[in-house]
C-alpha positions in Angstrom: 161.4 143.2 71.9 161.7 140.7 69.1 164.0 141.5 66.3 164.1 139.5 63.0 167.2 137.4 62.7 167.3 137.7 58.9 166.1 140.1 56.3 162.8 139.1 54.5 163.6 138.3 50.9 161.9 140.1 48.0 160.3 136.9 46.9 158.9 136.1 50.3 157.6 139.7 50.7 156.0 139.6 47.2 154.3 136.2 47.8 152.8 137.6 51.0 151.5 140.7 49.2 150.2 138.9 46.1 147.3 137.1 47.9 145.0 140.1 47.2 145.2 139.5 43.5 144.1 135.9 43.9 140.9 136.6 45.9 137.7 135.6 44.0 135.0 138.2 43.2 131.8 137.9 45.4 129.3 135.4 44.1 126.0 136.8 42.8 122.6 135.2 42.9 119.3 136.1 41.3 116.8 138.0 43.5 113.5 136.0 43.7 111.4 139.3 43.7 112.8 141.4 40.9 115.2 138.8 39.2 118.2 141.2 39.4 121.6 140.0 40.4 122.5 140.6 44.1 125.1 139.4 46.6 124.2 136.3 48.6 122.7 136.9 52.1 122.2 140.6 51.5 119.2 142.9 50.8 118.5 143.5 47.1 119.5 147.0 46.3 117.0 147.2 43.4 113.8 146.2 45.3 114.8 146.2 49.0 113.6 142.7 49.7 115.4 140.0 51.8 113.9 136.5 52.4 110.5 137.5 51.0 110.1 140.6 53.3 110.6 144.2 52.4 113.4 145.4 54.6 114.2 148.9 53.1 112.0 151.2 51.1 113.5 151.9 47.6 112.5 155.1 45.8 111.6 154.2 42.2 
C-alpha cells in the first residue's frame, strides 16, 4: 500500500481546497418563449419549453 513520503503542507492543502471558490456561476440565457432567464441547454422552469417544443406541463 502506498504511503506518502512527506506530510502535505497547509499551503498545498489549502490551494487544493480553494478551487471551489473560483468556480464561475452557471451562465444564463433568455428563453425564446417567455423571455425569462434560464440555464443553457435546459428546459425553461417558467414555461416548460425546450427548443421550441413543450417538454413539461407547468401549472400556472
